[in-house]
C-alpha positions in Angstrom: 4.3 1.8 -4.2 3.8 -2.0 -4.0 6.8 -2.8 -6.3 5.4 -6.0 -7.9 2.3 -4.7 -9.8 2.5 -5.4 -13.3 5.2 -8.1 -12.5 2.8 -10.8 -14.0 1.7 -12.2 -17.3 -0.6 -10.8 -19.9 -4.2 -10.4 -18.3 -6.0 -8.1 -20.8 -4.8 -8.9 -24.1 -7.4 -8.3 -23.2 -23.3 13.9 -1.2 -23.2 10.5 0.9 -26.5 8.9 -0.4 -29.0 6.7 1.9 -27.9 3.6 -0.1 -24.6 3.9 1.5 -25.8 3.8 4.9 -27.8 0.9 3.9 -24.6 -0.6 2.6 -22.8 0.0 5.6 -25.6 -2.0 7.7 -25.3 -5.0 5.2 -21.5 -5.0 5.7 -22.0 -5.1 9.6 -23.4 -8.6 9.6 -24.6 -10.9 12.1 -21.5 -12.9 13.2 -23.6 -16.1 13.6 -24.2 -16.2 9.7 -20.4 -16.3 9.1 -19.6 -18.6 6.5 -16.0 -19.5 7.5 -15.0 -22.5 9.4 -11.5 -23.8 10.4 -9.0 -23.6 13.1 -6.9 -20.9 11.1 -10.0 -18.3 10.9 -10.4 -15.3 13.0 -13.8 -14.6 14.0 -15.6 -11.6 12.9 -18.0 -10.4 16.0 -19.8 -7.1 16.5 -18.8 -5.3 19.6 -21.2 -3.8 22.2 -20.9 -0.3 20.5 -22.1 -2.0 17.1 -18.6 -1.6 15.5 -17.5 -4.7 13.6 -14.7 -6.7 14.6 -12.6 -7.7 11.7 -11.0 -11.2 11.4 -7.5 -11.6 13.2 -6.1 -14.3 11.1 -6.4 -15.9 7.3 -8.2 -19.2 6.7 -5.3 -21.1 6.0 -1.3 -20.5 7.0 1.3 -19.2 4.3 2.4 -21.8 1.8 6.1 -22.5 2.0 8.3 -21.3 -0.9 11.5 -22.8 0.2 11.1 -25.4 -2.7 11.0 -22.8 -5.4 13.6 -20.5 -6.9 12.7 -16.9 -8.3 16.1 -17.2 -10.0 14.9 -20.3 -12.3 12.3 -17.7 -14.0 14.1 -14.5 -13.6 17.7 -15.4 -15.2 16.6 -14.8 -18.6 15.3 -11.1 -17.8 18.0 -9.1 -16.8 17.7 -5.5 -17.5 14.2 -6.1 -19.2 10.8 -4.7 -18.1 8.9 -7.2 -16.1 5.4 -6.7 -17.1 5.0 -9.6 -19.1 6.5 -12.3 -17.1 4.4 -15.1 -15.7 5.3 -15.7 -11.8 4.2 -19.3 -10.2 1.2 -18.4 -7.5 3.6 -19.6 -4.8 5.4 -16.2 -4.6 2.2 -14.2 -4.5 0.3 -13.2 -1.4 -3.6 -13.5 -1.4 -4.3 -10.0 -2.3 -4.7 -7.8 -5.2 -2.6 -5.0 -5.8 -5.5 -2.8 -5.6 -6.0 -4.2 -2.1 -2.3 -3.5 -1.4 -2.8 0.1 -2.3 -5.7 0.5 0.4 -3.2 -0.2 3.1 -2.2 3.7 2.9 -5.5 4.1 5.0 -4.0 1.9 7.7 -2.8 5.2 9.4 -5.7 7.4 8.5 -5.5 8.8 12.1 -2.5 10.8 10.7 -5.2 12.4 8.1 -7.4 13.0 11.0 -4.6 14.7 12.7 -3.6 17.1 9.9 -7.4 17.8 9.6 -7.5 18.9 13.4 -4.3 21.4 13.2 -4.6 24.9 13.1 -1.1 25.4 12.4 0.0 24.6 8.6 3.4 23.5 9.9 1.7 20.6 12.3 -0.6 19.8 9.5 2.5 19.4 7.1 4.3 17.2 9.7 1.0 15.0 9.8 1.1 14.5 6.1 4.7 13.6 5.9 4.0 11.0 8.6 1.1 9.7 6.8 3.5 9.7 3.3 6.0 7.4 5.2 3.5 5.3 7.0 2.2 4.6 3.8 5.0 2.5 2.6 5.6 0.9 6.1 3.4 -2.2 5.6 5.8 -3.3 3.0 8.4 -4.2 5.5 9.2 -7.8 5.1 6.4 -8.4 2.9 8.2 -9.9 -0.1 5.3 -11.8 -1.6 3.9 -10.4 -4.8 0.3 -9.3 -4.7 -2.0 -10.5 -7.5 -1.8 -8.1 -10.8 -5.0 -6.6 -11.0 -7.1 -7.7 -14.0 -8.4 -5.0 -16.4 -11.6 -3.6 -14.9 -10.9 -5.1 -11.5 -12.3 -2.9 -8.5 -12.0 -2.8 -5.2 -14.0 -1.1 -2.4 -13.5 -0.6 1.5 -16.0 1.3 3.7 -14.8 1.5 7.3 -17.1 3.6 9.5 -15.1 2.7 12.5 -12.0 4.6 10.7 -14.1 7.1 9.1 -13.5 6.6 5.4 -14.5 4.8 2.2 -12.3 3.8 -0.5 -12.7 3.0 -4.2 -10.0 1.7 -6.6 -10.1 0.5 -10.4 -7.6 -1.0 -12.7 -7.8 1.5 -15.4 -4.9 0.1 -17.7 -3.1 -3.1 -18.4 0.0 -2.1 -20.5 1.1 -0.2 -18.8 -0.4 -1.4 -15.9 -2.1 1.8 -14.2 -4.4 1.5 -10.8 -6.3 4.4 -9.9 -7.8 4.9 -6.7 -10.1 7.4 -4.7 -10.8 7.9 -0.9 -13.1 10.3 1.0 -13.7 11.0 4.7 -17.2 9.9 5.8 -17.1 13.1 7.5 -16.3 15.3 4.4 -12.9 16.3 5.8 -10.7 15.1 3.0 -10.3 13.6 0.0 -7.3 11.3 -1.1 -6.5 10.1 -4.5 -4.1 9.3 -7.1 -2.8 6.7 -9.8 0.1 4.4 -9.5 2.2 2.9 -12.2 5.4 1.7 -11.1 8.4 0.9 -13.7 9.7 -2.6 -12.8 13.6 -3.6 -13.7 15.5 -6.8 -12.9 19.2 -6.1 -12.2 20.5 -9.8 -11.7 20.2 -9.9 -7.8 17.4 -7.3 -7.1 14.1 -6.2 -8.6 13.8 -2.3 -8.4 10.2 -0.5 -8.9 10.5 3.3 -10.0 7.4 5.0 -8.7 5.4 6.7 -11.3 2.2 8.4 -10.6 1.0 11.4 -8.5 -0.6 10.9 -4.9 -3.0 13.8 -3.7 -4.4 14.7 -0.2 -6.9 17.4 0.1 -8.0 18.7 3.5 -11.2 20.1 2.6 -11.8 22.2 5.9 -8.3 24.1 5.4 -8.9 24.6 1.6 -5.3 22.7 1.3 -4.0 20.3 -1.2 -0.8 18.3 -1.0 1.0 16.1 -3.7 3.9 13.7 -3.6 5.0 10.8 -5.5 6.5 7.4 -3.7 10.0 6.4 -3.1 11.9 3.6 -5.2 11.3 0.2 -3.7 14.0 -2.5 -4.2 13.9 -6.1 -3.5 17.4 -7.9 -2.9 18.6 -11.5 -3.0 16.2 -12.9 -5.6 18.9 -15.2 -6.8 20.0 -16.7 -3.3 19.4 -15.9 0.2 16.5 -14.3 2.0 14.4 -11.5 0.1 14.8 -8.1 1.8 13.5 -5.0 0.8 14.6 -1.2 0.8 13.0 2.1 -0.2 15.3 4.9 -1.4 15.0 8.1 -3.1 13.8 11.7 -2.6 10.0 12.5 -1.7 8.8 16.1 -2.1 5.5 16.9 -0.4 4.2 20.4 -1.8 1.6 22.2 0.2 0.0 23.9 -3.0 -2.0 26.4 -0.8 0.9 27.7 1.5 4.0 26.9 -0.8 5.3 24.9 2.1 7.3 22.0 0.9 8.7 18.7 2.8 11.6 17.0 1.5 12.2 13.3 2.7 15.5 11.5 1.7 14.8 7.6 2.2 18.5 6.5 2.2 20.0 3.7 0.5 21.0 0.9 2.5 24.8 1.6 2.3 27.9 -0.1 3.4 27.3 -2.7 6.3 23.7 -1.5 6.4 24.4 1.5 8.4 21.8 3.6 6.8 19.0 0.8 6.2 15.4 2.3 6.6 16.6 5.7 7.4 14.5 8.5 6.5 15.9 12.0 7.3 14.5 15.3 5.6 12.9 18.8 6.6 10.2 21.2 6.2 10.8 24.5 4.6 8.2 27.5 4.0 7.6 29.4 0.4 11.0 31.4 1.3 13.0 28.0 1.5 13.5 28.7 5.3 13.8 25.6 7.2 10.9 25.1 9.8 11.8 21.6 11.2 13.7 18.7 10.7 12.2 15.1 10.4 14.1 11.8 11.3 13.6 8.2 11.9 12.9 4.8 9.9 10.2 4.0 7.6 9.9 0.3 9.2 9.8 2.1 12.8 9.0 5.7 13.7 9.4 9.3 12.7 10.3 12.2 15.0 10.8 16.0 14.3 12.7 18.4 15.8 13.9 22.4 15.4 16.9 22.8 13.1 19.2 24.4 15.6 18.7 21.5 17.8 19.5 18.8 15.0 22.6 20.8 13.8 23.7 21.1 17.5 23.1 17.3 18.1 24.7 16.4 14.7 27.8 18.4 15.5 28.3 16.8 19.0 28.1 13.4 17.5 30.6 14.3 15.2 32.8 14.9 18.3 31.8 11.6 19.8 29.2 13.0 22.2 27.1 10.4 23.9 24.0 9.3 22.0 20.7 8.7 23.7 19.1 5.4 21.8 15.5 4.7 21.5 14.6 1.5 23.2 13.8 -1.1 20.4 10.0 -1.2 19.9 8.2 -4.6 20.7 7.0 -4.4 17.0 10.1 -4.4 15.3 11.0 -7.9 15.3 14.7 -8.9 14.2 14.6 -12.2 11.7 15.7 -15.4 13.7 17.8 -16.2 10.4 19.7 -12.9 10.0 23.0 -14.7 10.0 22.2 -16.9 7.0 20.3 -14.4 5.1 22.7 -12.2 3.3 20.7 -9.2 5.0 22.4 -6.2 6.6 21.6 -6.4 10.3 19.7 -3.6 11.8 22.0 -3.3 15.0 20.3 -0.1 16.4 17.1 1.9 16.2 16.6 5.6 15.8 19.0 7.7 17.6 16.5 10.0 19.8 17.3 13.7 19.6 16.1 15.0 23.2 13.4 17.5 23.0 11.7 15.7 19.3 8.2 15.3 18.9 7.0 11.7 17.8 5.1 12.0 14.4 4.3 8.3 13.8 5.2 4.9 15.2 4.3 1.8 13.2 1.8 -0.6 14.3 2.3 -3.7 16.0 1.6 -6.7 13.5 -0.5 -9.8 14.8 1.6 -12.8 16.6 1.0 -14.9 13.9 2.1 -12.5 11.1 5.1 -14.7 9.7 2.6 -17.4 8.8 0.2 -14.9 7.2 2.5 -13.4 4.6 4.0 -10.8 7.1 0.2 -9.1 7.0 -0.5 -6.2 9.5 -3.9 -6.4 11.2 -5.2 -4.3 8.6 -4.2 -6.2 5.5 -5.6 -9.4 7.1 -9.0 -7.8 7.1 -8.9 -6.8 3.4 -10.3 -9.9 1.8 -12.9 -10.7 4.1 -16.0 -11.9 2.7 -18.9 -12.2 4.8 -22.2 -13.8 3.7 -24.5 -11.2 1.9 -21.6 -9.0 1.0 -21.8 -10.5 -2.6 -25.2 -9.0 -3.1 -24.0 -5.4 -2.8 -20.3 -5.3 -4.0 -19.7 -4.6 -7.6 -19.0 -8.1 -9.5 -15.7 -6.9 -10.5 -14.4 -6.4 -6.7 -11.2 -8.3 -5.6 -12.9 -10.4 -3.1 -14.7 -12.1 -5.7 -11.6 -13.3 -7.7 -11.6 -16.9 -7.4 -7.7 -17.5 -7.7 -7.2 -15.1 -4.7 -10.1 -16.8 -2.8 -8.5 -20.3 -3.4 -5.0 -19.2 -2.6 -6.5 -17.7 0.6 -8.0 -20.9 1.6 -5.0 -22.7 1.1 -6.0 -24.5 -2.2 -2.8 -23.7 -4.3 -3.6 -26.0 -7.2 -7.2 -24.6 -7.6 -5.8 -21.0 -7.2 -3.2 -21.8 -10.1 -5.7 -23.2 -12.2 -8.3 -20.1 -11.8 -5.4 -17.8 -12.3 -5.0 -19.3 -15.9 -8.3 -19.3 -16.7 -8.8 -15.7 -15.9 -5.8 -14.7 -17.9 -7.0 -16.4 -20.7 -10.7 -15.1 -20.6 -9.1 -11.7 -20.4 -6.8 -12.5 -23.8 -9.9 -13.6 -25.3 -11.9 -10.4 -24.4 -8.8 -8.3 -25.8 -8.8 -10.2 -29.1 -12.8 -9.5 -29.5 -12.2 -5.8 -28.7 -9.6 -5.8 -31.4 -11.6 -7.8 -34.0 -14.5 -5.3 -33.5 -12.2 -2.1 -33.1 -13.8 -1.5 -29.7 -11.5 0.7 -27.2 -11.6 -0.4 -23.5 -14.2 2.0 -21.6 -13.1 2.3 -17.9 -16.0 2.6 -15.4 -15.1 4.7 -12.5 -12.2 6.7 -13.7 -11.2 8.9 -16.3 -7.8 10.2 -17.7 -7.6 14.0 -16.8 -5.1 16.8 -15.4 -4.2 16.7 -12.0 -5.3 20.3 -10.9 -2.5 21.0 -8.7 0.3 19.5 -10.7 -0.8 20.1 -14.1 0.3 16.5 -15.1 -1.5 13.5 -16.4 -3.6 11.6 -13.9 -6.7 9.5 -13.5 -9.3 11.2 -11.5 -12.7 9.6 -10.1 -15.7 10.3 -12.3 -18.0 9.5 -9.2 -21.3 7.3 -8.8 -19.5 4.2 -7.5 -21.4 4.2 -4.1 -25.0 4.6 -6.0 -24.2 1.0 -6.7 -25.5 0.7 -10.2 -23.4 -2.2 -11.4 -25.4 -3.3 -14.2 -22.9 -2.5 -17.1 -20.0 -3.7 -15.0 -17.6 -6.1 -17.2 -17.7 -9.7 -16.9 -14.0 -10.5 -15.9 -14.2 -13.4 -13.4 
């Protein structure tokens, strides 16, 4: 997930407590105390039911990239690993990769669905939809999130959505981001670590996913694990950037032995398979229980295997196809004819009797001026007056380069980025001189209890809010 992490310069050469409820109260601040002004700013309000309304736009519109060439930077890097390449800030989006990971939680209702189902097949269907929805926010997101500084953190508590989330950059070479989320109703735990391996292949940049994603449904005593598909960004030399996801994702229910195999199809000739996802759920005896199909940019359906096979045979014979009406949230690019991008001329072919598992959220009408952010993404870097007092000093919201970019101050953002990188290099030199190892704060290296593979596990304690020994990274 998030193919761009690590694609930056060397930054590092360097039980729910009562406190949490107080924090939630502090985060739901009086809207009249907001410190944001300007015509581009969304308003933060508290609704009559007490739930906070999050901002609906960024403080400044997206900076134009039309005068900049990615190729001028990447032409010397064909076939190389990209973790040490410095990219101009104009190619960024004003979020850290840690915040980008948090976008997994945009479709948390699918976890809630999985928790509510008594049938293990329906639970697996909901988990499969959640795994696909996690990459959906990347659609048309060709901006590069900021590479997290070593020790950087991000937290998000959303009482309206019923979860809290914490992540930490636990390693810089290789770049590894660890995260942990839990339901406020103690119904699920969601955690993992992400380390994409990046390669530049001339016209495209590919990220091979590394790291295990784990979802535990506590009420059902079930654990699911999977890894993400490969992400590839095309046209980095000339034309409009576009991305695809491809590869096989296997979701395993370690309690029942059920498995969901999802094939994210590569684009293919004339863009015929662009964005398509097809797969199936099988039980521990490898009996197919249902077929799943759709597009990761649009929606996901499921049907029984017999219906699916009958439909496919009829399709080969040239039978009539009932197509799903294009949803309003799938907006075609206005410049497709000049983009050198496969045109998406149809949406998902609907098989009668199928059940809808998930549909992508509609993006805000001004999304194209906001780095193609979803409504959820727009709110992630929101910083209200009073939040600084309760956030860890390492939280992404306090990063001056991201904050300056969000406010449209590109020169200041670039200077701050350089300053932070040099600060990290100096800190690494000091540690090397004193022969001191970097100590992670909230996560530790261990073994995933379900896969037996190496993983970064949450050590606990973050929400006790003892931040006295946090590193000074900004």
